[in-house]
C-alpha positions as CSV (number, residue, x, y, z in Angstrom):
1,M,9.5,48.2,2.3
2,L,12.1,47.1,4.4
3,L,14.9,49.5,5.8
4,R,18.6,47.5,6.7
5,S,21.3,49.5,8.4
6,D,24.9,48.4,8.7
7,R,26.9,50.9,10.5
8,S,30.1,51.1,12.6
9,F,31.0,53.9,14.8
10,R,35.0,54.1,16.2
11,F,34.9,55.7,19.8
12,D,38.3,56.5,21.6
13,R,37.2,54.8,25.1
14,P,37.8,51.5,26.3
15,R,34.7,48.6,25.2
16,A,33.7,48.3,29.0
17,E,33.6,52.0,29.4
18,M,31.5,52.2,26.5
19,W,29.3,49.3,27.8
20,D,28.6,50.7,31.3
21,A,27.6,54.1,29.2
22,L,25.4,52.4,26.8
23,T,23.5,50.6,29.4
24,E,22.4,53.8,31.2
25,V,18.7,53.3,30.3
26,G,17.7,55.8,32.9
27,R,19.8,58.8,30.8
28,Y,18.2,58.0,27.7
29,R,15.8,60.2,27.3
30,R,18.3,63.3,28.5
31,W,20.8,62.3,25.9
32,W,18.3,61.7,23.2
33,P,15.5,64.2,22.9
34,W,13.6,62.7,19.8
35,L,13.0,60.0,22.4
36,A,9.4,61.4,23.1
37,D,8.9,58.5,25.7
38,F,10.6,55.5,27.0
39,D,9.8,53.5,29.6
40,G,12.6,50.7,30.3
41,T,14.2,50.1,33.4
42,S,17.2,48.0,32.8
43,F,19.7,46.8,29.9
44,A,18.8,43.1,30.4
45,E,18.0,39.8,28.5
46,G,14.1,39.6,28.5
47,E,13.7,43.2,29.2
48,R,10.9,44.7,27.1
49,W,11.1,49.0,26.6
50,S,8.1,50.9,25.1
51,C,9.4,53.7,22.9
52,E,7.8,56.7,21.3
53,V,10.7,58.4,18.3
54,S,9.7,61.8,17.1
55,P,11.9,62.5,14.2
56,P,11.5,65.8,12.4
57,L,8.9,64.2,10.2
58,P,5.3,64.8,10.7
59,Y,4.7,61.6,12.7
60,R,5.7,59.8,15.7
61,L,6.9,56.2,15.7
62,T,5.6,54.0,18.9
63,F,7.1,50.8,19.3
64,S,8.6,47.8,21.9
65,V,11.8,46.7,21.7
66,T,12.5,43.6,23.6
67,L,16.3,42.4,24.3
68,T,16.5,39.1,23.2
69,E,20.0,38.5,23.9
70,V,22.7,40.2,25.8
71,V,26.5,39.2,26.5
72,P,27.5,42.3,28.5
73,T,30.2,44.4,26.9
74,E,30.2,42.5,23.6
75,F,26.3,42.0,21.9
76,V,22.5,42.7,22.1
77,R,20.4,41.4,20.1
78,A,16.6,43.0,20.4
79,E,13.2,42.1,18.3
80,V,11.0,45.3,17.8
81,D,7.4,45.5,17.3
82,G,4.8,48.3,16.7
83,D,4.5,50.8,14.1
84,I,7.6,49.4,13.0
85,E,8.9,45.7,13.3
86,G,12.1,43.8,12.7
87,W,15.5,43.1,14.7
88,A,18.5,45.1,15.5
89,E,21.7,44.2,17.1
90,L,24.4,46.2,18.3
91,S,28.1,44.5,19.0
92,A,31.0,46.0,20.3
93,V,34.9,45.0,19.6
94,D,38.3,46.6,21.0
95,A,39.7,49.1,18.0
96,P,43.0,50.7,19.5
97,G,43.6,53.8,17.5
98,K,45.8,56.7,17.3
99,V,46.0,59.6,19.8
100,A,48.0,62.6,18.5
101,T,50.7,64.0,20.9
102,E,53.7,66.0,20.8
103,A,55.4,62.3,20.9
104,P,54.8,60.3,18.0
105,A,51.2,59.1,17.8
106,A,50.5,56.1,20.4
107,E,47.9,53.4,20.5
108,A,45.0,54.9,22.5
109,P,42.1,52.0,24.0
110,G,39.0,52.3,21.9
111,C,36.2,50.3,20.6
112,E,34.1,49.7,17.2
113,L,30.4,49.7,17.7
114,R,28.4,48.2,15.0
115,L,24.9,48.7,14.7
116,R,22.9,46.5,12.4
117,S,18.6,46.1,12.0
118,A,16.1,45.4,9.5
119,L,13.0,47.3,9.9
120,S,9.9,47.8,8.5
121,P,6.6,49.5,8.6
122,H,3.8,47.9,10.4
123,N,1.1,50.7,10.7
124,P,-0.9,50.6,8.0
125,V,-1.0,54.4,7.5
126,L,3.1,54.2,7.8
127,K,3.4,51.5,5.1
128,V,1.3,53.7,2.6
129,V,3.6,56.8,3.5
130,T,6.4,54.7,3.2
131,L,6.0,53.0,-0.1
132,S,4.8,56.4,-1.6
133,A,7.7,58.3,0.2
134,R,10.6,55.7,0.3
135,P,13.5,58.7,0.7
136,V,11.7,60.4,3.3
137,A,11.5,57.2,5.3
138,R,15.1,56.4,5.0
139,F,15.6,60.2,6.0
140,G,13.7,59.6,9.1
141,H,15.4,56.5,10.1
142,D,19.2,57.8,9.2
143,W,18.4,61.1,10.8
144,V,17.2,59.4,14.2
145,L,20.6,57.1,14.0
146,D,23.2,59.9,13.2
147,S,21.5,62.5,15.7
148,G,22.1,59.5,18.2
149,V,25.3,58.7,17.6
150,R,26.0,62.6,17.8
151,Q,24.3,62.9,21.1
152,F,25.7,60.1,22.9
153,R,29.0,61.6,21.8
154,R,28.2,64.8,23.4
155,H,27.0,62.6,26.3
156,L,30.5,60.8,26.7
157,S,32.6,64.4,26.4
158,G,30.4,66.1,28.7
């Protein structure tokens, strides 16, 4: 079973500022408590991260993420292998938005992050669980994405 995602998220921050925040790999475990284990030192092409994710389900996922292409402030592509396998990419583009003020709304610097991925279970037990309970697998996947964005927004505000 293949889980595909294609989601966009709007932020009222300049793209370079967002990229700087996203590349603070030393803070990932503080931002994302569901990231039970993380071993990564930099956000650079060729970097391989070891991850363990604990969604609100009765299992944990252990996998590696290898950054195969990094274009600072614009794009990152990664290959994923372990309990899940596939690819993911994140792109960033400028996306001015409106800021409400007492005066007429003004353009504000902002950006849009787009996350695309195609992931499937590789672990034999997870394959069986995923095939028999596809909605549960989709829930876990979507929960990690939704929680991750919400928690990242909280980091940016704090």
